[in-house]
VMD Tcl script that draws the C-alpha trace (Angstrom):
set ca {
  {0.00 0.00 0.00}
  {1.14 3.50 -0.66}
  {1.46 5.88 2.21}
  {-0.60 9.04 1.85}
  {0.67 12.33 3.11}
  {-1.30 14.01 5.81}
  {-2.03 17.65 5.14}
  {-1.34 19.70 8.21}
  {-3.78 22.47 8.93}
  {-2.29 25.91 9.30}
  {-2.13 27.03 12.91}
  {-5.01 28.85 14.54}
  {-4.08 32.51 14.85}
  {-5.43 35.18 17.14}
  {-6.87 36.80 14.01}
  {-9.13 33.74 13.51}
  {-10.64 33.86 17.01}
  {-14.13 35.24 17.40}
  {-15.18 38.01 19.74}
  {-15.63 36.89 23.34}
  {-13.44 33.80 22.96}
  {-10.76 32.93 25.50}
  {-7.61 31.25 24.21}
  {-4.07 30.36 25.25}
  {-1.02 31.61 23.33}
  {1.06 28.74 21.93}
  {3.73 30.64 20.01}
  {4.69 33.94 18.41}
  {5.62 33.77 14.73}
  {6.73 37.37 14.37}
  {10.21 38.81 14.52}
  {12.05 41.92 15.59}
  {10.30 44.93 17.07}
  {6.80 43.54 16.55}
  {7.66 40.38 18.47}
  {9.24 42.38 21.29}
  {6.23 44.72 21.47}
  {3.80 41.80 21.74}
  {5.91 40.19 24.45}
  {6.15 43.49 26.36}
  {2.34 43.63 26.35}
  {2.16 40.14 27.84}
  {1.45 38.13 24.70}
  {3.80 35.27 25.59}
  {3.42 31.50 25.35}
  {0.99 30.03 27.90}
  {-0.69 33.39 28.57}
  {-4.47 33.64 28.44}
  {-5.91 36.10 25.93}
  {-9.53 37.12 25.37}
  {-10.70 38.73 22.14}
  {-12.89 41.58 23.37}
  {-14.04 43.20 20.14}
  {-13.17 44.27 16.64}
  {-13.20 47.80 15.24}
  {-16.05 48.63 12.82}
  {-13.80 48.22 9.78}
  {-12.35 45.00 11.28}
  {-8.95 46.45 12.19}
  {-7.62 46.68 14.93}
  {-8.91 44.16 17.44}
  {-9.06 44.67 21.19}
  {-7.71 41.89 23.37}
  {-7.52 41.41 27.11}
  {-4.33 40.07 28.66}
  {-4.66 39.76 32.41}
  {-6.09 43.08 33.58}
  {-4.89 45.03 30.52}
  {-6.90 45.84 27.41}
  {-4.79 46.27 24.28}
  {-5.53 47.01 20.62}
  {-3.41 45.22 18.03}
  {-3.46 45.15 14.25}
  {-4.87 42.13 12.44}
  {-1.48 41.56 10.79}
  {0.11 41.28 14.24}
  {-2.70 39.01 15.44}
  {-2.03 36.63 12.52}
  {1.44 35.97 13.91}
  {0.12 34.78 17.28}
  {-0.61 31.04 17.38}
  {-3.33 30.13 19.88}
  {-5.39 27.20 21.19}
  {-8.91 27.34 22.52}
  {-9.32 26.87 26.27}
}
mol new
graphics top color blue
foreach p $ca { graphics top sphere $p radius 0.5 }
foreach p [lrange $ca 0 end-1] q [lrange $ca 1 end] { graphics top cylinder $p $q radius 0.2 }
display resetview
């Protein structure tokens, strides 16, 4: 029998999460200043993040990290790999 390749799904990003959903950060796939900025805000692996709401034109999104509420761009949110709680 021939072995079939298994297609791996792309990771779930913070950009894909719906409003009101709580998730856990798995990894950051950004680099440089953007990565450092996200980490300074508390977006680090194993942290809990809640998507609070999205701006009327869909960008930026507001997230809650601990007691802080932060707005980030959708492009930055796409680089944050998350899992549902």
